[in-house]
Backbone bond lengths (Angstrom), bond angles and torsions (degrees), N, CA, C in turn:
res aa  C-N    CA-C-N  psi(-1)  N-CA   C-N-CA  omega(-1)  CA-C   N-CA-C  phi
1 M - - - 1.453 - - 1.528 110.36 -
2 I 1.321 115.65 155.32 1.461 121.16 178.96 1.520 108.24 -91.62
3 V 1.321 114.79 85.33 1.460 121.48 -178.30 1.520 109.40 -139.07
4 S 1.326 115.90 158.01 1.458 121.09 175.20 1.523 109.81 -70.28
5 A 1.326 116.06 160.37 1.459 120.60 177.99 1.520 110.21 -64.99
6 E 1.327 116.15 145.79 1.461 120.46 178.84 1.528 111.43 -59.77
7 D 1.336 116.12 -33.09 1.466 119.68 179.77 1.524 112.82 -93.30
8 D 1.337 116.34 8.35 1.470 122.70 179.77 1.523 113.07 62.49
9 S 1.347 118.39 21.33 1.465 120.08 177.34 1.521 111.26 -69.08
10 Y 1.320 117.22 -20.76 1.464 122.46 168.80 1.521 108.33 -145.79
11 L 1.312 115.00 150.05 1.464 122.09 -178.41 1.521 109.15 -121.84
12 V 1.327 117.17 147.46 1.455 120.68 178.08 1.533 110.29 -134.15
13 D 1.305 115.19 149.25 1.463 121.09 167.86 1.521 107.96 -150.34
14 L 1.309 115.80 150.64 1.460 122.61 -176.96 1.518 108.77 -121.96
15 T 1.338 115.80 116.48 1.461 121.82 -178.54 1.515 109.71 -137.09
16 E 1.337 116.94 123.16 1.461 123.08 175.77 1.524 112.32 51.11
17 G 1.318 115.83 43.09 1.454 120.67 176.20 1.513 115.32 86.28
18 V 1.337 118.25 -7.10 1.466 122.13 -179.41 1.526 109.62 -102.30
19 L 1.318 115.82 116.58 1.460 121.36 173.10 1.522 107.66 -90.13
20 R 1.318 116.48 113.11 1.457 120.95 -179.72 1.523 109.10 -96.41
21 L 1.327 115.46 120.05 1.464 122.65 178.17 1.520 107.98 -108.44
22 S 1.325 116.38 119.22 1.468 121.33 -177.24 1.518 109.59 -117.96
23 F 1.336 116.90 118.82 1.459 120.00 171.52 1.527 107.74 -68.26
24 N 1.328 116.49 133.90 1.457 119.35 -166.21 1.536 113.07 -131.47
25 R 1.329 114.90 47.27 1.464 119.83 172.86 1.536 108.32 -128.86
26 P 1.339 117.60 58.39 1.471 119.36 -174.73 1.519 113.15 -59.06
27 Q 1.325 116.90 -29.46 1.472 119.74 179.80 1.523 111.52 -69.27
28 F 1.330 117.87 -16.16 1.462 123.26 177.26 1.531 111.67 -117.12
29 G 1.330 116.45 25.40 1.452 120.83 -179.98 1.521 113.18 64.82
30 N 1.330 116.22 25.03 1.470 121.71 -177.94 1.528 112.10 54.96
31 A 1.337 115.79 30.80 1.464 119.66 172.04 1.521 108.04 -62.18
32 I 1.321 115.56 144.49 1.451 120.98 -175.57 1.519 109.20 -95.92
33 P 1.330 118.72 110.70 1.465 119.65 -179.14 1.525 110.68 -69.67
34 K 1.334 116.37 150.86 1.462 119.63 -177.78 1.520 111.57 -61.47
35 T 1.335 117.57 -25.90 1.461 120.54 178.95 1.526 112.59 -68.89
36 A 1.347 116.69 -19.16 1.466 120.34 -178.99 1.520 112.86 -87.92
37 V 1.335 117.48 -15.42 1.466 120.61 -173.57 1.527 113.28 -61.85
38 P 1.332 120.24 -46.09 1.472 118.60 178.34 1.531 113.29 -59.71
39 G 1.328 116.84 -39.71 1.464 119.99 179.04 1.514 112.10 -65.93
40 L 1.329 116.88 -41.72 1.463 120.43 177.23 1.522 111.15 -63.39
41 T 1.317 116.23 -40.48 1.469 120.27 178.61 1.518 109.97 -61.47
42 Q 1.331 116.54 -46.67 1.462 120.37 178.64 1.521 111.24 -63.23
43 L 1.316 116.55 -35.40 1.459 120.72 178.80 1.529 111.01 -60.52
44 F 1.325 117.32 -46.02 1.464 120.25 -179.42 1.530 111.47 -69.45
45 H 1.316 117.56 -35.06 1.469 119.69 174.84 1.527 110.41 -64.29
46 A 1.336 116.34 -42.97 1.465 120.57 179.66 1.520 110.89 -64.87
47 A 1.338 116.66 -39.18 1.468 120.21 178.62 1.519 110.92 -63.95
48 Q 1.337 116.31 -40.77 1.459 120.07 178.56 1.530 111.16 -61.71
49 A 1.312 117.02 -35.78 1.466 121.45 -176.77 1.523 113.33 -83.43
50 D 1.318 117.58 -10.09 1.464 121.45 -173.89 1.529 110.43 -106.54
51 P 1.337 118.76 110.95 1.469 120.46 -179.81 1.527 113.50 -66.24
52 A 1.339 116.68 -14.56 1.466 119.27 176.95 1.523 111.37 -70.73
53 V 1.333 117.57 -19.57 1.467 121.94 176.86 1.524 107.83 -91.26
54 R 1.308 116.11 108.46 1.460 120.18 -177.17 1.531 112.46 -109.58
55 C 1.316 116.96 -7.87 1.458 122.10 176.35 1.521 107.62 -161.89
56 I 1.325 117.16 145.64 1.465 121.43 174.27 1.529 108.24 -115.45
57 L 1.323 116.02 129.70 1.459 123.04 175.84 1.524 107.88 -110.61
58 V 1.325 116.78 120.43 1.462 121.91 -178.71 1.521 109.16 -108.73
59 R 1.321 116.36 131.47 1.457 121.70 -176.83 1.526 109.10 -149.21
60 G 1.318 116.93 174.36 1.454 121.07 176.36 1.519 110.74 -126.79
61 E 1.309 116.40 142.40 1.465 120.58 174.08 1.533 108.81 -74.83
62 G 1.306 115.91 146.18 1.455 119.81 177.15 1.520 113.07 82.50
63 K 1.327 116.12 -149.51 1.464 121.78 -169.90 1.524 114.84 -97.48
64 I 1.341 117.87 -1.86 1.460 121.00 -177.33 1.523 109.45 -129.53
65 F 1.324 116.69 135.77 1.464 120.27 177.74 1.519 109.71 -66.33
66 S 1.322 117.66 -64.72 1.465 121.19 174.61 1.521 109.94 -168.03
67 A 1.325 115.19 131.93 1.461 121.11 176.26 1.521 111.52 -82.30
68 G 1.336 116.95 3.01 1.465 120.61 177.79 1.507 111.61 84.86
69 G 1.346 117.19 -133.32 1.454 121.19 178.82 1.519 111.39 -70.99
70 D 1.309 115.06 162.34 1.464 120.55 -177.41 1.527 109.34 -83.38
71 V 1.343 116.60 88.74 1.472 121.75 -175.55 1.526 110.56 -63.17
72 A 1.334 117.11 -29.96 1.460 119.22 178.80 1.529 110.68 -59.65
73 G 1.336 115.18 -29.83 1.460 119.28 178.83 1.512 113.07 -69.92
74 F 1.329 117.15 -16.74 1.463 120.55 178.97 1.539 111.33 -67.07
75 A 1.317 116.39 -18.82 1.466 119.59 -179.16 1.520 110.79 -57.81
76 Q 1.333 117.07 -35.14 1.460 120.11 178.23 1.527 110.46 -68.12
77 S 1.344 115.82 -34.59 1.462 120.07 -176.94 1.519 111.96 -63.78
78 I 1.328 116.49 -40.28 1.466 117.94 -175.27 1.531 111.95 -74.36
79 E 1.332 116.95 -7.72 1.463 120.44 174.14 1.527 111.00 -86.28
80 Q 1.340 116.32 -12.49 1.465 120.45 -179.16 1.526 110.35 -87.09
81 D 1.340 116.81 158.78 1.454 118.76 171.48 1.523 108.42 -70.82
82 V 1.336 116.88 162.01 1.460 121.45 -171.67 1.518 112.58 -59.09
83 A 1.321 118.30 -45.02 1.467 121.05 -177.92 1.524 111.55 -62.47
84 T 1.320 116.61 -42.64 1.477 120.58 178.96 1.518 110.49 -65.82
85 R 1.325 115.46 -42.20 1.467 120.62 179.22 1.521 111.23 -60.74
86 Q 1.333 117.07 -46.29 1.465 120.25 -179.50 1.519 111.61 -66.44
87 A 1.313 117.33 -38.52 1.463 120.73 178.25 1.531 110.83 -64.39
88 D 1.323 115.71 -37.85 1.463 120.18 179.18 1.530 111.08 -63.53
89 F 1.341 116.89 -45.48 1.462 120.23 -179.98 1.532 110.94 -69.55
90 A 1.336 117.24 -36.92 1.461 120.11 178.12 1.527 111.11 -63.36
91 R 1.310 116.49 -31.90 1.466 121.58 177.87 1.527 111.34 -77.68
92 R 1.329 115.72 -33.77 1.461 120.89 -174.05 1.531 113.68 -80.94
93 L 1.317 117.39 -37.15 1.463 121.45 -171.84 1.528 114.60 -65.46
94 P 1.341 120.29 -33.11 1.466 117.90 175.65 1.527 114.01 -59.21
95 L 1.326 117.41 -28.46 1.464 119.93 175.48 1.527 110.57 -65.98
96 A 1.345 116.23 -43.70 1.465 120.92 177.34 1.522 110.15 -64.06
97 R 1.329 115.78 -38.04 1.468 119.64 177.87 1.523 110.30 -61.01
98 G 1.308 117.35 -41.95 1.463 120.44 179.17 1.515 112.38 -60.17
99 L 1.339 116.71 -37.43 1.462 120.43 178.07 1.520 110.91 -67.48
100 V 1.334 116.77 -46.17 1.467 120.38 178.76 1.524 110.40 -57.90
101 E 1.314 116.86 -44.25 1.465 120.57 -179.36 1.527 111.35 -65.51
102 A 1.320 117.30 -37.19 1.469 120.61 179.14 1.527 110.99 -66.78
103 I 1.331 116.83 -39.88 1.471 120.25 178.60 1.527 109.81 -66.46
104 A 1.334 116.49 -46.63 1.461 120.62 -178.06 1.523 111.89 -65.03
105 A 1.330 117.72 -26.80 1.463 121.25 -178.12 1.520 112.78 -81.65
106 F 1.317 118.15 -12.38 1.468 119.88 179.80 1.518 108.74 -65.99
107 D 1.320 116.90 121.19 1.474 119.87 -168.51 1.519 114.83 -97.11
108 R 1.335 116.83 9.64 1.457 120.96 175.51 1.534 109.50 -112.98
109 P 1.306 118.48 175.15 1.471 119.45 -173.88 1.528 113.45 -63.76
110 I 1.319 114.74 144.40 1.461 122.89 170.81 1.525 107.24 -120.38
111 V 1.316 116.13 128.88 1.465 123.12 176.93 1.520 107.73 -116.49
112 T 1.327 117.43 138.82 1.459 120.22 173.63 1.521 109.86 -121.67
113 S 1.319 114.37 140.50 1.455 122.89 176.78 1.519 107.27 -111.63
114 V 1.339 117.34 108.28 1.469 121.56 -170.95 1.521 110.88 -104.85
115 R 1.326 114.23 111.98 1.463 121.68 172.43 1.527 107.01 -117.99
116 G 1.325 117.74 126.81 1.450 119.88 -178.42 1.517 111.35 73.76
117 A 1.330 115.97 -152.42 1.456 120.93 -170.08 1.523 113.29 -84.56
118 A 1.329 113.95 139.80 1.463 122.40 163.54 1.516 104.72 -115.24
119 A 1.323 116.47 121.77 1.463 119.90 -173.32 1.521 110.49 -138.60
120 G 1.339 115.10 159.92 1.453 120.26 175.60 1.521 112.52 53.24
121 A 1.324 115.91 -133.62 1.462 120.70 179.30 1.525 111.67 -64.97
122 G 1.336 117.97 -19.57 1.454 121.16 177.24 1.509 113.13 -67.31
123 L 1.354 117.04 -16.22 1.462 121.29 178.70 1.527 111.74 -67.41
124 F 1.334 116.93 -27.87 1.461 119.46 -173.42 1.527 111.78 -59.53
125 Y 1.318 117.57 -38.17 1.468 120.91 -174.32 1.527 112.82 -61.85
126 P 1.336 120.11 -54.52 1.466 118.30 177.97 1.521 113.53 -69.10
127 L 1.357 117.60 -28.41 1.458 119.23 -178.98 1.528 111.97 -74.23
128 V 1.321 117.41 -33.02 1.468 120.59 179.71 1.524 111.55 -88.07
129 A 1.342 116.94 -12.53 1.463 120.76 -175.07 1.528 111.58 -65.23
130 D 1.311 114.73 150.67 1.463 120.82 175.21 1.527 110.76 -78.43
131 Y 1.316 116.30 -21.83 1.469 120.71 177.48 1.522 107.23 -149.50
132 A 1.328 117.01 123.03 1.464 122.46 179.27 1.519 108.71 -121.02
133 I 1.324 115.38 122.07 1.459 121.25 -179.63 1.528 107.80 -122.04
134 G 1.320 117.08 145.68 1.450 120.39 -179.74 1.516 111.45 -147.57
135 D 1.321 116.04 172.49 1.458 120.38 171.01 1.533 108.07 -105.95
136 D 1.321 116.69 -174.51 1.465 119.92 -175.30 1.523 113.54 -64.84
137 S 1.332 117.41 -16.48 1.465 119.66 179.88 1.526 112.40 -84.84
138 A 1.323 117.85 -9.37 1.468 121.01 -177.05 1.526 110.34 -58.88
139 T 1.326 115.42 131.30 1.461 121.65 -177.20 1.521 108.95 -142.21
140 F 1.322 116.23 134.41 1.462 121.83 177.63 1.529 107.80 -106.22
141 V 1.324 116.29 117.99 1.460 121.67 -172.38 1.532 109.56 -115.40
142 F 1.323 115.92 113.93 1.464 121.75 -178.60 1.532 108.36 -97.11
143 A 1.325 115.07 74.80 1.463 120.75 -162.84 1.524 114.85 -98.77
144 H 1.328 118.83 2.17 1.466 119.24 -176.96 1.531 112.00 -50.37
145 Q 1.333 114.62 -46.24 1.461 119.91 -174.98 1.526 112.41 -58.39
146 K 1.319 116.99 -30.91 1.463 120.70 -175.07 1.527 112.38 -67.58
147 V 1.327 117.21 -21.12 1.459 119.48 173.96 1.529 110.26 -111.26
148 G 1.335 116.04 22.07 1.452 120.76 174.04 1.510 115.00 73.16
149 L 1.334 117.26 29.90 1.457 121.04 -178.66 1.530 111.08 -118.59
150 S 1.306 115.45 151.04 1.463 120.96 167.94 1.524 108.04 -84.30
151 P 1.339 118.23 163.16 1.465 120.51 -175.97 1.529 112.37 -66.05
152 D 1.334 115.29 154.41 1.464 121.23 174.99 1.520 108.40 -147.41
153 G 1.308 116.30 -165.14 1.459 120.97 176.53 1.513 113.90 67.24
154 G 1.335 117.50 23.79 1.457 120.23 177.99 1.512 115.06 79.00
155 V 1.344 117.08 3.53 1.467 120.46 -175.89 1.530 111.59 -61.59
156 T 1.329 117.31 -39.91 1.467 118.64 -177.77 1.522 112.57 -74.34
157 A 1.325 117.39 -11.96 1.470 120.28 174.79 1.522 111.58 -81.19
158 V 1.346 116.33 -39.37 1.467 119.56 -172.26 1.526 113.91 -99.70
159 L 1.337 117.98 -30.43 1.467 119.03 -177.22 1.525 112.52 -59.38
160 P 1.347 120.44 -45.51 1.471 118.93 178.52 1.527 113.35 -62.59
161 Q 1.329 117.22 -28.74 1.462 119.96 177.30 1.524 111.10 -67.29
162 V 1.318 116.07 -30.33 1.467 121.25 -176.90 1.522 111.70 -85.60
163 V 1.339 116.64 -47.35 1.473 119.72 -171.07 1.528 113.48 -113.04
164 G 1.323 117.99 -7.36 1.459 121.13 -175.26 1.524 111.07 95.59
165 T 1.316 116.51 154.67 1.468 121.74 -174.13 1.522 112.81 -63.76
166 R 1.310 116.45 -46.00 1.473 119.72 -176.03 1.522 111.24 -64.73
167 M 1.329 116.74 -44.59 1.458 120.33 178.44 1.522 110.82 -65.16
168 A 1.330 117.11 -38.27 1.460 120.43 178.78 1.519 111.22 -60.76
169 R 1.332 116.32 -43.08 1.468 119.52 178.13 1.527 110.67 -59.50
170 M 1.316 115.98 -45.31 1.459 119.58 -178.48 1.533 110.96 -62.01
171 L 1.318 117.39 -46.19 1.461 121.08 -177.63 1.524 111.29 -61.26
172 L 1.327 115.97 -43.30 1.459 120.06 -177.04 1.519 112.45 -74.93
173 M 1.327 117.19 -39.43 1.464 120.37 -175.24 1.528 113.01 -77.09
174 T 1.332 116.80 -19.12 1.465 119.96 179.77 1.528 112.27 -104.79
175 A 1.331 116.98 5.12 1.464 120.83 -177.01 1.529 110.29 51.93
176 A 1.320 115.26 49.67 1.468 121.51 -172.58 1.530 112.47 -67.51
177 K 1.317 113.11 152.24 1.463 122.05 173.00 1.525 106.64 -121.65
178 V 1.329 116.64 114.73 1.463 122.18 -171.15 1.521 109.57 -108.80
179 D 1.336 116.96 121.48 1.463 119.65 -179.94 1.524 111.04 -80.28
180 A 1.322 115.69 176.45 1.460 120.91 -171.85 1.522 112.39 -60.90
181 Q 1.323 117.46 -44.25 1.464 119.78 -177.17 1.526 111.69 -65.68
182 E 1.329 116.58 -40.50 1.457 120.04 178.04 1.534 110.34 -69.01
183 A 1.321 116.36 -37.31 1.468 120.50 177.34 1.528 110.46 -62.70
184 L 1.315 116.78 -37.81 1.465 120.78 176.87 1.522 109.92 -65.39
185 R 1.314 117.02 -43.02 1.461 121.02 -179.25 1.528 111.62 -64.58
186 L 1.331 116.15 -37.18 1.459 120.67 -178.44 1.524 113.48 -82.44
187 G 1.331 116.34 -10.96 1.459 119.57 179.66 1.519 114.41 93.24
188 M 1.329 117.63 5.96 1.466 119.94 177.15 1.528 111.22 -75.28
189 L 1.313 116.35 -25.35 1.456 122.70 169.97 1.527 108.35 -118.74
190 H 1.319 115.62 144.12 1.461 119.85 175.18 1.525 111.79 -91.82
191 R 1.337 115.67 -24.08 1.466 119.13 -175.38 1.516 109.68 -159.41
192 I 1.341 115.81 146.30 1.457 122.52 172.74 1.524 107.68 -117.60
193 V 1.321 115.93 132.29 1.459 120.47 179.05 1.524 109.04 -129.08
194 A 1.327 116.57 168.86 1.457 121.29 177.11 1.525 109.87 -62.22
195 A 1.328 115.43 147.61 1.464 120.34 -176.05 1.523 112.41 -55.48
196 D 1.348 116.91 -39.88 1.460 119.16 -176.78 1.525 112.98 -77.32
197 A 1.328 117.20 -5.51 1.466 120.70 178.46 1.531 112.81 -107.83
198 L 1.342 116.66 -4.88 1.466 120.16 -171.61 1.518 113.24 -59.49
199 E 1.317 117.34 -50.64 1.462 119.73 -176.35 1.532 111.38 -63.27
200 E 1.317 115.66 -42.96 1.465 120.00 -179.45 1.525 111.43 -64.46
201 E 1.323 116.66 -44.01 1.463 119.84 -178.06 1.530 111.80 -69.44
202 A 1.322 116.41 -35.94 1.466 119.40 177.27 1.530 110.48 -64.94
203 M 1.326 116.95 -44.39 1.457 119.87 179.38 1.520 111.34 -68.14
204 K 1.303 116.50 -33.60 1.465 120.05 178.15 1.530 110.34 -61.23
205 M 1.340 117.13 -44.98 1.458 120.22 178.74 1.523 111.14 -68.07
206 A 1.343 116.79 -42.15 1.462 119.83 179.08 1.526 111.09 -60.61
207 T 1.320 116.77 -41.07 1.460 120.92 179.29 1.522 110.83 -67.38
208 R 1.313 116.18 -39.97 1.475 120.17 177.05 1.525 110.81 -59.41
209 L 1.329 116.96 -44.53 1.454 120.83 -179.73 1.528 111.30 -69.46
210 A 1.340 116.68 -34.28 1.460 120.40 178.37 1.525 112.07 -67.94
211 R 1.321 116.72 -20.67 1.469 121.09 179.34 1.521 112.57 -94.39
212 A 1.320 117.18 1.03 1.459 121.22 -179.47 1.528 110.03 -78.00
213 P 1.338 117.92 156.01 1.467 120.76 178.78 1.522 110.25 -62.21
214 Q 1.328 116.49 121.43 1.457 120.87 -166.27 1.526 114.74 -67.08
215 L 1.323 117.88 -43.30 1.462 118.94 179.91 1.531 110.25 -64.94
216 A 1.320 116.74 -41.94 1.461 120.74 -179.82 1.523 111.12 -62.42
217 I 1.309 116.75 -41.28 1.468 119.55 -174.68 1.531 111.37 -76.60
218 T 1.337 117.53 -37.01 1.459 118.87 177.99 1.529 110.89 -70.68
219 R 1.326 116.90 -36.93 1.469 119.45 176.16 1.524 110.92 -64.64
220 A 1.319 117.69 -40.39 1.467 120.71 178.77 1.523 110.75 -60.78
221 K 1.324 116.86 -45.34 1.459 120.69 -179.68 1.528 110.54 -63.19
222 R 1.328 116.80 -43.33 1.459 120.39 -179.50 1.519 111.35 -65.58
223 L 1.324 116.91 -41.34 1.469 119.96 -179.65 1.524 111.49 -60.19
224 V 1.313 116.44 -45.71 1.463 119.89 -179.20 1.529 111.13 -67.68
225 N 1.333 116.60 -42.43 1.467 119.55 -179.20 1.524 112.51 -66.04
226 D 1.328 116.74 -33.76 1.467 120.75 -176.67 1.528 113.25 -85.74
227 A 1.341 117.59 -14.43 1.468 120.43 -172.39 1.525 114.81 -63.07
228 P 1.349 119.89 -41.41 1.474 118.59 -179.04 1.532 111.24 -58.26
229 G 1.313 115.15 132.00 1.456 120.27 178.90 1.511 114.61 88.00
230 Q 1.329 117.19 -9.22 1.461 119.84 177.74 1.528 110.19 -93.87
231 S 1.313 115.52 154.53 1.459 120.45 174.55 1.528 109.09 -76.88
232 L 1.342 115.83 163.58 1.460 119.70 176.23 1.515 110.67 -58.21
233 A 1.327 117.14 -40.34 1.462 120.69 -179.88 1.526 111.15 -61.28
234 Q 1.328 117.05 -41.82 1.464 120.31 179.25 1.530 111.07 -65.92
235 I 1.322 115.99 -39.95 1.466 119.72 179.07 1.525 110.57 -64.88
236 L 1.331 116.97 -44.20 1.461 120.13 -179.87 1.522 111.01 -65.72
237 D 1.325 117.63 -36.32 1.465 120.59 175.37 1.525 110.89 -62.13
238 A 1.327 115.76 -43.51 1.461 120.26 179.87 1.529 110.93 -65.34
239 E 1.336 116.70 -39.73 1.464 119.97 176.69 1.526 111.18 -62.61
240 T 1.329 115.94 -41.33 1.476 119.67 177.97 1.519 110.61 -61.09
241 D 1.335 116.18 -45.87 1.464 120.00 178.84 1.524 110.86 -59.48
242 G 1.332 116.06 -39.51 1.462 119.93 179.64 1.513 112.61 -64.30
243 I 1.331 116.62 -45.94 1.462 120.33 179.71 1.523 111.03 -62.93
244 V 1.326 116.39 -43.92 1.472 120.41 -179.85 1.532 110.31 -60.51
245 A 1.333 116.12 -42.33 1.465 119.38 177.95 1.529 110.81 -64.11
246 C 1.320 116.86 -43.39 1.463 120.75 -175.65 1.526 113.15 -67.44
247 V 1.330 117.62 -37.84 1.470 118.13 -178.18 1.522 111.23 -70.39
248 G 1.323 117.63 -14.06 1.455 120.53 174.68 1.510 113.53 -91.65
249 D 1.322 116.44 2.76 1.459 121.73 -176.11 1.530 110.26 -98.10
250 P 1.345 118.02 142.68 1.475 120.48 178.94 1.531 113.66 -57.66
251 D 1.312 117.57 -25.56 1.465 119.68 178.59 1.526 111.66 -63.33
252 F 1.322 116.93 -32.76 1.466 120.41 178.45 1.528 110.06 -64.72
253 T 1.318 116.37 -45.65 1.466 120.63 178.75 1.519 111.01 -59.18
254 E 1.336 115.81 -46.84 1.460 120.35 -179.66 1.524 111.31 -65.31
255 G 1.332 117.42 -40.88 1.451 120.58 -179.10 1.516 112.60 -62.89
256 V 1.333 116.77 -43.82 1.466 120.55 179.54 1.524 110.16 -66.69
257 R 1.327 116.97 -45.10 1.467 119.75 179.22 1.522 111.81 -61.04
258 A 1.325 116.58 -42.53 1.465 120.14 179.15 1.519 110.90 -63.00
259 F 1.333 117.28 -40.22 1.462 121.18 178.02 1.520 110.80 -62.17
260 L 1.334 117.26 -46.27 1.465 121.13 -178.62 1.523 112.16 -67.69
261 E 1.330 115.63 -32.56 1.474 120.64 -178.31 1.526 112.12 -91.18
262 K 1.336 115.65 3.47 1.479 121.84 176.72 1.535 112.00 54.36
263 R 1.332 114.80 52.11 1.464 121.39 177.66 1.525 108.69 -138.84
264 S 1.315 115.51 166.78 1.454 120.06 176.00 1.513 110.41 -73.60
265 A 1.314 116.52 138.25 1.464 120.28 -179.59 1.527 110.41 -76.59
266 A 1.323 115.24 143.97 1.476 122.38 172.82 1.522 106.21 -116.75
267 F 1.319 115.70 87.89 1.464 120.19 -171.23 1.520 111.46 -68.69
268 P 1.334 117.49 130.72 1.476 121.07 -178.82 1.522 113.37 -56.15
269 S 1.315 117.55 -32.74 1.470 119.87 -176.34 1.516 113.28 -69.64
270 T 1.343 117.90 -10.86 1.456 121.12 -177.77 1.528 112.23 -107.87
271 R 1.322 115.64 7.66 1.477 117.53 -178.06 1.508 111.26 -90.20
């Protein structure tokens, strides 16, 4: 179901096709507790199944986007013997994997509004997003190494797509901290705006995407995501299938008529 967490660790609201997901533990850097992972996973599955959700906007309350996993909780792990500790993480990580897969499977636009640090598993959201906007405080922190861990949370799947393989290796192996301007240069952010305009500009883009013709936009996202590893012939076949599907959709009729009549389109799929 599309509901906020029972413990308020994240909040949701749905307005005009935009599902706004807000991490809500500012006193803990919006770290995501393991108890919240099943609910978040169900939230993304529910959003995928609900045509009323046409865009997801992810943000954090307070001054930090998300510190990722709850590192403070690791203190209990180091009190365990090695075998127990490894068994605990082996049991826990498939839950995190389910969340990553649910986010990646969402076939409509994802927008992230980054204020302050995105770290650890929290990096996945802006890196997988179709549009990432931040203010000057936005910081990408590749901190796994600092606590003796290799990356997780899908970061190694999406980071090379954004910055390239060689740069991804450097960022992860040096536990890099990337400021907003460097993140913009590397493509981790699409835009930097003034702090007092961040929320408004993020919602403006999310609303714009929520008003886009749905079949056209989901096909575009799928085509780009599926292209790596395919031959040119396979890509062109997929593009043909997409166009054929779209010209049979009422949004195509409305889009052409609006263009000819020199007015803004009101796509049926967004009503």
